[in-house]
C-alpha positions in Angstrom: -14.5 3.2 12.2 -11.9 3.2 14.9 -11.8 6.4 17.0 -8.2 7.0 16.0 -9.1 7.2 12.3 -11.9 9.6 12.9 -9.6 12.0 14.7 -7.0 11.5 11.8 -9.8 12.5 9.3 -11.0 15.5 11.3 -9.0 18.3 9.6 -9.9 17.2 6.3 -13.4 15.6 6.7 -15.2 17.8 4.6 -12.6 17.7 1.9 -12.7 14.0 2.0 -16.4 14.2 1.2 -15.7 16.4 -1.7 -13.1 14.0 -2.9 -15.5 11.1 -2.7 -17.8 12.9 -5.1 -15.0 13.8 -7.5 -13.7 10.2 -7.3 -17.2 8.8 -8.2 -17.5 11.2 -11.2 -14.0 10.3 -12.5 -14.9 6.7 -12.6 -18.1 7.1 -14.8 -18.1 5.7 -18.3 -20.7 5.1 -21.2 -20.6 1.4 -20.7 -23.3 0.0 -18.2 -21.4 -3.0 -17.4 -18.4 -0.8 -16.4 -20.5 1.6 -14.4 -22.1 -1.4 -12.4 -18.5 -2.6 -11.6 -17.2 0.8 -10.5 -20.3 1.3 -8.4 -19.5 -2.1 -6.6 -15.9 -0.8 -6.0 -17.0 2.6 -4.6 -19.5 0.7 -2.3 -16.7 -1.4 -0.9 -14.1 1.3 -0.4 -11.5 0.8 2.3 -9.9 3.3 4.9 -9.1 5.8 2.2 -5.6 6.1 3.7 -4.0 7.4 0.5 -6.5 10.2 -0.2 -6.0 11.2 3.4 -2.2 11.3 2.8 -2.8 13.6 -0.2 -5.1 16.1 1.6 -3.1 16.2 4.8 0.1 16.7 2.9 -1.4 19.5 1.1 -2.9 21.0 4.2 0.5 20.6 6.0 2.2 22.9 3.5 -0.6 25.2 2.2 -4.4 25.3 1.5 -6.2 22.4 -0.3 -7.0 23.4 -4.0 -8.8 22.1 -6.9 -5.5 20.6 -7.9 -5.4 18.7 -4.6 -8.7 16.9 -5.4 -7.4 15.9 -8.9 -4.3 14.5 -7.1 -6.3 12.4 -4.5 -8.6 11.1 -7.2 -5.6 10.2 -9.4 -3.9 8.4 -6.6 -7.1 6.5 -5.6 -7.9 5.5 -9.3 -4.3 4.2 -9.8 -4.4 2.4 -6.4 -7.8 0.7 -7.3 -6.4 -0.3 -10.6 -3.5 -2.0 -9.0 -5.7 -3.8 -6.4 -8.1 -5.3 -9.3 -5.0 -6.4 -11.2 -3.4 -7.8 -8.1 -6.4 -9.9 -7.4 -6.0 -11.5 -11.0 -2.4 -12.0 -10.6 -2.8 -13.6 -7.1 -6.0 -15.4 -8.2 -7.6 -13.9 -5.1 -11.3 -14.1 -4.8 -11.9 -11.9 -1.6 -10.7 -8.5 -0.7 -11.7 -6.7 2.5 -14.3 -9.3 3.2 -16.0 -8.8 -0.3 -15.8 -10.9 -3.4 -13.0 -9.4 -5.7 -13.8 -8.1 -9.2 -12.3 -11.3 -10.9 -14.3 -13.6 -8.6 -17.6 -12.0 -9.7 -16.8 -11.0 -13.4 -13.8 -13.2 -14.2 -10.3 -12.4 -15.1 -10.7 -10.9 -18.6 -13.1 -8.2 -17.4 -11.2 -7.7 -14.2 -8.1 -6.9 -16.3 -10.0 -4.6 -18.5 -11.5 -2.7 -15.5 -8.0 -2.2 -14.2 -6.9 -0.9 -17.5 -9.8 1.6 -17.7 -9.2 3.0 -14.0 -5.5 3.4 -14.9 -6.2 5.3 -18.1 -8.9 7.3 -16.3 -6.4 8.4 -13.7 -3.8 9.4 -16.4 -6.5 11.3 -18.5 -7.5 13.1 -15.3 -4.2 14.6 -14.9 -4.0 15.5 -18.6 -7.4 17.0 -18.7 -6.5 19.6 -16.1 -2.9 20.0 -17.3 -1.4 18.8 -14.3 1.7 17.2 -15.9 3.7 17.3 -12.6 1.1 15.0 -11.0 1.2 12.8 -13.9 4.9 12.5 -13.9 4.7 11.6 -10.0 2.1 9.0 -10.4 3.4 7.5 -13.6 6.8 6.8 -12.0 4.9 5.2 -9.1 3.1 2.7 -11.3 6.4 1.8 -13.0 8.0 1.3 -9.6 5.0 -0.9 -8.4 5.4 -3.1 -11.5 9.0 -3.4 -11.3 8.8 -4.4 -7.5 6.2 -7.1 -8.0 8.4 -8.6 -11.0 11.5 -8.4 -8.9 9.7 -10.1 -5.9 8.4 -12.9 -8.3 12.0 -13.4 -9.8 13.7 -13.6 -6.3 11.0 -15.9 -4.8 11.7 -18.3 -7.5 15.4 -18.5 -6.5 15.0 -17.9 -2.8 17.9 -15.6 -2.6 16.4 -12.5 -1.3 18.7 -10.6 1.0 17.5 -7.8 3.4 18.5 -5.0 1.1 16.7 -6.6 -1.8 13.6 -7.1 0.3 13.7 -3.4 1.2 14.0 -2.4 -2.5 11.1 -4.8 -3.3 8.8 -3.1 -0.7 10.0 0.4 -1.6 8.8 -0.1 -5.1 5.7 -2.3 -4.6 4.2 -0.6 -1.6 6.0 2.5 -0.4 6.1 4.1 -3.9 2.4 4.7 -4.0 2.2 6.3 -0.5 5.2 8.3 -1.3 3.5 9.5 -4.5 0.3 10.4 -2.5 2.3 12.7 -0.2 4.3 14.1 -3.0 1.4 14.9 -5.2 -0.4 16.5 -2.2 2.5 18.7 -1.7 2.8 19.4 -5.6 -0.8 20.5 -5.5 0.1 23.4 -3.3 3.6 24.4 -3.9 5.9 24.3 -7.0 9.0 24.1 -4.7 10.7 20.9 -5.8 12.5 20.4 -2.5 9.3 20.4 -0.6 7.7 17.9 -2.9 10.8 15.7 -2.5 10.7 15.9 1.2 7.1 14.8 1.3 7.8 12.1 -1.2 10.6 10.8 1.2 8.3 11.1 4.2 5.5 8.9 2.4 8.2 6.4 1.4 9.3 6.0 5.1 5.6 5.5 6.0 5.1 3.0 3.2 8.0 1.0 4.3 6.7 0.7 7.8 3.2 -0.1 6.3 4.5 -3.1 4.3 6.5 -4.5 7.3 3.3 -4.3 9.3 1.5 -6.2 6.6 4.1 -8.9 6.7 3.7 -9.2 10.4 0.0 -10.0 10.0 1.0 -13.4 8.5 2.1 -14.4 12.0 -0.8 -12.9 14.1 -3.3 -14.8 15.9 -6.2 -12.5 15.2 -8.7 -12.9 12.4 -7.7 -10.0 10.2 -9.4 -11.2 7.0 -5.9 -12.5 5.8 -5.2 -16.3 6.5 -2.1 -16.9 8.6 0.8 -18.2 6.6 -0.6 -17.0 3.2 2.6 -15.2 2.3 4.4 -18.7 2.6 1.6 -20.3 0.5 2.3 -17.6 -2.1 6.0 -18.0 -1.8 6.5 -14.3 -0.8 9.6 -13.8 1.2 9.1 -11.4 4.0 11.3 -9.6 6.5 10.5 -12.1 9.5 11.3 -15.0 7.2 14.6 -13.5 5.6 15.9 -12.7 9.2 15.2 -16.3 10.4 16.9 -17.9 7.4 20.0 -15.8 8.1 19.9 -16.7 11.9 18.9 -20.3 12.4 21.0 -23.5 12.2 21.6 -25.1 8.8 19.1 -28.1 9.5 16.3 -25.6 10.2 17.2 -23.4 7.2 17.0 -26.6 4.9 13.6 -27.4 6.4 12.2 -23.9 5.9 13.4 -23.8 2.3 12.1 -27.1 1.7 8.6 -26.3 2.9 8.6 -23.0 1.0 9.6 -24.7 -2.2 7.6 -27.9 -1.9 5.1 -28.0 0.9 3.8 -24.4 1.0 0.2 -25.7 0.8 0.5 -28.0 3.7 -1.0 -26.3 6.8 0.8 -28.4 9.3 4.3 -27.7 7.8 3.5 -24.0 7.2 2.5 -23.8 10.9 5.9 -25.1 11.9 7.6 -22.5 9.9 5.6 -19.8 11.4 6.5 -21.2 14.8 10.2 -21.3 13.9 10.1 -17.7 12.8 8.7 -16.6 16.1 11.2 -18.6 18.2 14.1 -17.3 16.2 13.3 -13.7 16.7 12.0 -12.9 13.2 8.9 -11.0 14.4 10.8 -9.0 17.0 13.4 -8.0 14.4 10.7 -6.9 11.9 9.0 -4.8 14.6 12.3 -3.1 15.4 12.9 -2.2 11.7 9.3 -1.0 11.2 9.9 1.2 14.1 13.0 2.6 12.6 11.1 3.5 9.5 8.3 5.1 11.7 11.0 7.3 13.6 12.4 8.4 10.3 9.1 9.5 8.9 8.4 11.4 12.2 11.8 13.2 12.1 10.9 14.6 8.5 7.3 15.5 9.8 8.7 17.3 12.8 10.6 19.8 10.5 7.3 21.4 9.7 5.7 23.8 12.2 2.9 22.4 14.4 -0.7 22.5 12.9 -3.7 20.1 12.7 -2.5 18.6 9.6 0.8 17.6 11.2 -0.9 16.1 14.3 -3.1 14.2 11.9 -0.1 12.9 10.0 1.6 11.9 13.0 -1.5 9.9 14.1 -1.8 8.3 10.7 1.8 7.1 11.0 0.9 5.5 14.4 -2.3 4.1 13.0 -0.3 2.5 10.2 1.8 0.4 12.6 -0.9 -0.4 15.1 -3.8 -1.2 12.7 -5.4 -4.7 13.0 -5.9 -5.3 9.2 
């Protein structure tokens, strides 16, 4: 674990351990196959950034409660469900260096496992009577689905403008981080303005997070994501959108042709990646990522200093400096 992430976790390290136990318990079922798969999921867990956002948001405003653990488990269950479904949609056989659920157990089982995790999350909120958390997270799932469908629709027509791109990433990525921060706040306060402020904070962080993800496609480091994969999957990202709007018509025609007809050709994809770099697409995306970072920091700085605020500030910086 990078030292920076260890420091970020420090104020809620014990609470994260409690969360992990609750999360494992929440995933249990009476079906041995399902338990084997959920055990596999737990063993290859990622950085736990979303539970950290829940716990730190709660600690920023008040004291972590039983409701906070429910919120963190709910967020992670829904996030895991969307990852399992995403791998089926993308026909991806690897995630974080491990085989995906669909690679090991095929698509039918992967879809059902995703459905199970989604329902467990929703039931967890109902079992504890936390209807406000249910409302926050159900809205996020709706937004994520809409964002993915909007991206697919626009990619087919290649007519994504910058404002549409922001709407897509706000829905498909930022909405879950926003809901993590909002549900953390809702677990310790009943003040709607506080919950909304933390939701907006999470949304700004989520926007920066996704732009950073887009930039990985152009990096030289081995980050577990092949370079040019967004082009191969016909995903319009901010560096590409900027380049299409700021290059000669001959280059624009070439990029669109590669995107539509030669997106699996490594040589032509590499040419497009080079064009994006040369036309300033990466620099522009970095500058926009920093704008969202600064907006998130401005919201955070309205709170009095404490350990949670310091960790959230570090988590924002980690988001835009991470290497995978």
